[in-house]
C-alpha positions as CSV (number, residue, x, y, z in Angstrom):
1,M,135.3,127.7,84.7
2,N,135.9,131.4,85.4
3,E,139.3,132.5,86.7
4,T,141.0,135.7,87.7
5,S,144.7,136.6,87.6
6,P,145.7,138.0,91.0
7,R,149.3,139.1,91.8
8,G,151.5,136.2,91.0
9,A,148.9,134.3,88.9
10,D,150.3,135.1,85.5
11,G,148.3,132.6,83.6
12,S,150.8,132.6,80.8
13,R,152.9,129.5,81.6
14,G,154.1,127.9,78.3
15,R,153.9,131.2,76.4
16,P,157.3,132.8,75.6
17,N,157.9,136.1,77.3
18,A,158.6,139.3,75.3
19,L,162.4,139.0,75.4
20,V,162.4,135.4,74.3
21,A,160.0,136.2,71.5
22,L,162.2,139.2,70.4
23,G,165.4,137.1,70.4
24,A,163.7,134.3,68.4
25,T,162.4,136.9,65.9
26,L,165.9,138.5,65.5
27,L,167.4,135.0,65.0
28,A,164.9,134.2,62.3
29,V,165.6,137.6,60.5
30,V,169.4,136.9,60.7
31,V,168.9,133.5,59.1
32,A,166.6,134.9,56.4
33,L,168.9,137.7,55.5
34,T,171.9,135.4,55.4
35,V,170.2,133.1,52.9
36,L,168.9,136.0,50.8
37,A,172.1,138.1,50.7
38,S,174.1,138.1,47.5
39,N,177.6,138.7,48.8
40,P,180.1,135.8,49.2
41,L,179.1,133.0,51.5
42,E,182.1,133.3,53.7
43,A,181.4,137.0,54.2
44,R,177.7,136.3,54.9
45,F,178.6,133.8,57.7
46,L,181.1,136.2,59.2
47,Q,178.6,139.1,59.2
48,A,175.9,136.8,60.6
49,S,178.0,135.4,63.4
50,L,177.7,138.3,65.8
51,P,173.9,138.9,65.5
52,T,173.4,135.2,65.7
53,V,175.3,135.0,69.0
54,L,173.5,138.1,70.3
55,S,170.1,136.7,69.4
56,L,170.8,133.4,71.1
57,G,172.0,135.4,74.1
58,I,168.7,137.4,74.2
59,V,166.7,134.2,74.1
60,A,168.8,132.6,76.9
61,Y,168.6,135.7,79.0
62,G,164.8,135.9,78.5
63,R,164.4,132.3,79.6
64,R,166.5,132.8,82.7
65,H,164.2,135.7,83.8
66,D,161.0,134.1,82.5
67,H,159.1,134.4,85.8
68,T,160.0,138.1,86.3
69,L,159.0,139.0,82.8
70,H,155.7,137.2,83.1
71,V,154.5,138.6,86.5
72,T,155.8,142.2,86.4
73,S,155.5,145.1,84.0
74,T,157.7,144.9,81.0
75,R,157.4,148.6,80.2
76,P,160.9,149.6,81.3
77,L,162.3,146.7,79.2
78,V,160.5,147.9,76.1
79,E,161.6,151.5,76.7
80,W,165.3,150.5,77.0
81,L,165.1,148.3,74.0
82,L,163.6,151.1,71.9
83,A,166.1,153.6,73.2
84,T,169.1,151.5,72.4
85,L,167.7,150.4,69.1
86,L,167.2,154.0,67.9
87,Y,170.6,154.8,69.3
88,F,172.5,152.2,67.2
89,V,170.3,152.9,64.2
90,F,171.4,156.6,64.4
91,V,175.1,155.5,64.8
92,G,174.9,153.0,62.0
93,T,173.2,155.5,59.7
94,W,175.9,158.1,60.5
95,F,178.7,155.7,59.6
96,F,176.9,154.6,56.4
97,V,176.4,158.2,55.2
98,L,180.0,159.1,56.0
99,S,181.4,156.1,54.2
100,V,179.3,156.7,51.1
101,T,179.8,160.5,50.9
102,F,183.4,161.0,52.0
103,E,186.7,159.2,52.3
104,T,186.7,158.4,56.0
105,S,189.4,158.0,58.5
106,I,189.7,154.6,60.2
107,E,191.1,156.2,63.4
108,L,188.2,158.6,63.6
109,A,185.7,155.9,62.9
110,I,187.1,153.8,65.8
111,L,187.1,156.9,68.1
112,T,183.5,157.6,67.1
113,S,182.5,154.0,68.0
114,M,184.3,154.3,71.3
115,T,182.6,157.6,72.1
116,A,179.2,156.3,71.1
117,G,179.7,153.2,73.4
118,T,180.9,155.4,76.2
119,A,177.8,157.7,76.0
120,L,175.5,154.7,76.0
121,G,177.4,153.1,78.9
122,A,177.2,156.4,80.8
123,V,173.4,156.5,80.5
124,I,173.0,152.8,81.6
125,G,175.7,153.2,84.2
126,V,173.9,156.1,85.9
127,Y,170.6,154.1,85.8
128,A,172.5,151.1,87.4
129,V,173.9,153.3,90.1
130,R,170.5,154.7,90.9
131,L,169.0,151.2,90.9
132,H,171.8,149.9,93.2
133,A,171.3,152.8,95.6
134,A,167.5,152.1,95.6
135,N,168.2,148.5,96.3
136,D,170.5,149.4,99.2
137,E,167.8,151.6,100.7
138,L,165.2,148.8,100.3
139,V,167.5,146.2,101.9
140,A,168.1,148.6,104.8
141,A,164.4,149.3,105.1
142,N,163.6,145.5,105.1
143,D,166.2,144.9,107.8
144,E,164.7,147.6,110.0
145,L,161.2,146.2,109.3
146,S,162.3,142.7,110.2
147,A,164.0,143.9,113.4
148,F,160.9,145.9,114.3
149,A,158.6,142.9,113.7
150,S,160.8,140.7,115.9
151,I,160.7,143.3,118.7
152,V,157.0,143.8,118.4
153,S,156.3,140.0,118.3
154,H,158.5,139.5,121.3
155,D,157.0,142.3,123.3
156,V,153.4,141.3,122.4
157,R,153.9,137.6,122.9
158,N,154.9,138.0,126.5
159,P,151.7,139.7,127.7
160,V,149.7,137.3,125.5
161,Q,151.3,134.4,127.2
162,V,150.6,136.0,130.6
163,A,147.0,136.6,129.6
164,S,146.6,133.0,128.4
165,G,147.9,131.6,131.6
166,S,145.5,133.9,133.6
167,L,142.6,132.9,131.4
168,Q,143.2,129.2,132.1
169,L,143.1,129.9,135.9
170,L,139.9,132.0,135.4
171,A,138.3,129.3,133.2
172,A,138.8,126.7,135.9
173,D,136.3,128.6,138.0
174,R,133.8,129.3,135.2
175,P,131.3,127.1,133.4
176,D,132.6,125.3,130.3
177,D,130.3,127.2,128.0
178,D,131.1,130.6,129.4
179,E,130.9,132.9,126.3
180,N,133.2,135.5,127.8
181,V,136.0,133.0,128.3
182,E,135.5,131.7,124.8
183,R,135.7,135.3,123.3
184,I,138.9,136.1,125.3
185,E,140.5,132.9,124.2
186,H,139.5,133.5,120.5
187,S,141.0,137.0,120.7
188,L,144.2,135.8,122.1
189,D,144.5,133.2,119.4
190,R,143.8,135.9,116.8
191,I,146.6,138.0,118.2
192,D,149.0,135.0,118.1
193,T,148.0,134.4,114.4
194,I,148.6,138.1,113.5
195,I,152.1,137.9,115.1
196,E,152.9,134.8,113.0
197,N,151.6,136.5,109.8
198,V,153.6,139.6,110.5
199,L,156.8,137.6,110.8
200,V,156.1,135.7,107.6
201,L,155.5,139.0,105.7
202,T,158.9,140.4,106.9
203,R,161.0,137.3,106.7
204,G,159.4,135.2,103.9
205,V,162.0,136.0,101.3
206,E,164.8,134.9,103.6
207,D,163.1,131.7,104.7
208,V,162.4,130.5,101.1
209,S,166.1,129.9,100.6
210,H,165.7,126.8,102.9
211,S,163.3,125.1,100.5
212,R,163.3,121.3,100.2
213,P,160.8,118.6,99.1
214,V,157.8,118.6,101.4
215,A,154.8,116.2,101.4
216,I,151.7,118.3,101.3
217,A,149.6,115.6,103.0
218,A,151.8,115.6,106.1
219,A,152.0,119.4,106.1
220,A,148.2,119.7,105.8
221,R,147.7,117.3,108.7
222,D,150.1,119.3,110.9
223,A,148.5,122.6,109.9
224,W,145.0,121.2,110.6
225,E,146.0,120.5,114.2
226,T,146.7,124.2,114.8
227,T,143.3,125.2,113.3
228,D,140.6,125.9,115.9
229,A,137.8,124.3,113.9
230,P,136.2,121.5,115.9
231,D,133.2,121.2,113.6
232,A,135.2,121.2,110.4
233,S,136.9,118.2,108.7
234,L,139.9,117.8,106.4
235,S,140.0,115.6,103.3
236,L,143.2,114.6,101.5
237,A,142.9,113.8,97.8
238,D,146.4,112.5,97.1
239,P,148.1,115.9,97.3
240,P,151.7,115.9,95.8
241,S,155.0,116.8,97.2
242,V,156.4,120.3,96.5
243,T,159.7,122.1,96.9
244,A,159.0,124.6,99.6
245,T,160.1,126.0,102.9
246,E,158.2,123.9,105.4
247,N,157.2,126.6,107.9
248,L,156.0,128.9,105.1
249,L,153.9,126.1,103.5
250,A,152.4,125.4,106.9
251,T,151.5,129.1,107.2
252,L,149.9,129.1,103.8
253,L,147.8,126.0,104.7
254,E,146.9,127.3,108.2
255,N,145.6,130.6,106.7
256,L,143.5,128.9,104.1
257,F,142.0,126.5,106.6
258,R,141.1,129.4,108.9
259,N,139.7,131.3,106.0
260,A,137.4,128.4,105.1
261,N,136.3,128.0,108.7
262,D,135.8,131.7,109.4
263,H,133.7,132.3,106.3
264,S,131.4,129.2,106.4
265,P,128.2,129.4,108.4
266,G,128.2,125.7,109.4
267,A,130.5,122.7,109.4
268,V,132.9,122.9,106.5
269,T,135.0,120.2,104.7
270,V,138.3,121.3,103.4
271,T,139.9,119.2,100.7
272,V,143.6,119.3,99.7
273,G,144.7,117.6,96.5
274,A,146.7,117.6,93.3
275,L,145.8,119.6,90.2
276,P,144.7,117.4,87.3
277,D,147.9,118.2,85.3
278,D,150.1,117.3,88.3
279,D,152.0,120.6,88.4
280,G,150.6,121.9,91.7
281,F,148.0,121.5,94.4
282,Y,144.7,123.0,95.4
283,V,142.8,123.8,98.7
284,E,139.0,123.9,98.4
285,D,136.1,123.9,100.7
286,D,132.3,123.4,100.4
287,G,131.4,126.7,102.0
288,P,129.6,129.6,100.3
289,G,132.6,130.5,98.1
290,I,133.9,133.9,97.0
291,P,131.8,136.1,94.7
292,E,133.4,136.4,91.2
293,D,133.6,140.2,91.4
294,E,135.7,140.0,94.6
295,R,138.2,137.4,93.5
296,A,140.6,139.8,91.7
297,D,141.2,141.7,95.0
298,I,141.0,138.9,97.5
299,F,144.8,138.7,98.0
300,G,145.2,142.4,98.7
301,M,146.2,143.7,102.1
302,G,143.2,144.5,104.3
303,E,140.7,142.6,102.1
304,S,138.3,140.5,104.2
305,G,134.9,139.1,103.5
306,G,133.7,139.4,107.1
307,G,135.2,140.6,110.3
308,G,138.8,139.3,109.7
309,T,142.0,141.2,109.8
310,G,142.5,141.1,106.0
311,I,146.0,139.7,106.4
312,G,145.4,136.0,106.0
313,L,145.0,135.7,102.2
314,F,147.5,138.5,101.7
315,V,150.0,136.2,103.5
316,V,148.9,133.3,101.3
317,G,149.7,135.3,98.2
318,R,153.0,136.5,99.7
319,V,154.1,132.9,100.5
320,A,153.2,131.8,96.9
321,D,155.1,134.8,95.5
322,V,158.3,134.1,97.3
323,H,158.2,130.5,96.1
324,G,157.5,131.6,92.5
325,W,154.2,129.8,92.3
326,A,151.3,131.0,90.1
327,Y,148.0,131.0,91.9
328,R,144.3,131.8,91.5
329,V,141.0,131.5,93.3
330,T,138.0,130.0,91.6
331,S,134.9,127.9,92.5
332,G,135.1,124.2,93.6
333,P,132.7,121.5,92.5
334,A,130.5,122.1,95.6
335,G,130.5,125.9,95.0
336,G,133.0,126.7,97.7
337,A,136.3,128.6,97.3
338,R,139.1,126.7,95.5
339,F,142.6,128.0,95.7
340,E,145.0,126.6,93.0
341,F,148.8,126.8,93.2
342,R,151.0,125.9,90.2
343,T,154.4,125.0,91.4
């Protein structure tokens, strides 16, 4: 079965990240050198205590940030590791050469260590200040974006509601199969969907803090009720419960249901079920599916296979990202699109 690795689908669950692997390697080296060294056992244990604690700390820190190190670029981490490693190699070599060549001063040795630590702290400190400033700017920009989205959604919803009410009055005097009424109604529904998606994109990170166990079966039934697909059908294959924010999970399911209906030429059946290894769920349909060469980009903003806004699947990826779920799109048994989410 072919698969792609879109944003968030790291495909590396179970494999240690770079920091965990580095810490484990350092720990193994410390143990080996402790065993092979020829100096007194007590001195060896004393020398090995600090690198052992630091190696275990690196492993623990890497495990704590496992998701981040799997789904984002680790280049900055590698650069900082190499820079600090070379820095301390230089300082250690400097002390070694001095101690072998000259009779050194303990006071100057301590002052040199303090100066070296201060210099390194200054470099990292400036980087931390810049990062903090960038984070403050990002928070401010997100606040402005959220406020803007709320204003736009409020200002747009009011005329949409007025238009919907007027359409109902107009439809009462028109034939039931009037195509113009149907097109207007569909357009108003699309506007309402876009408003909901914009709010999810701007508020998703905040809402995920309200996660709780949610039964996917019940969420899927509720989401199906909001999907305008009279010729489509929903099938539940014992989907599991997941820890999620209920309204965000509903948005994810609604967008997948609409996507299946919009891209299927006839009546479509959408199935929601548990993954074979019970660590997530899937949503698949029996429609035409997604070509393999398009799957890597399907979750990008503006990507649409036919006349859509290109927001729906981007929102799906966004919801999965803020929950920390890995996800991918592949082919189902019937050849349709199959979206898998590992929670």
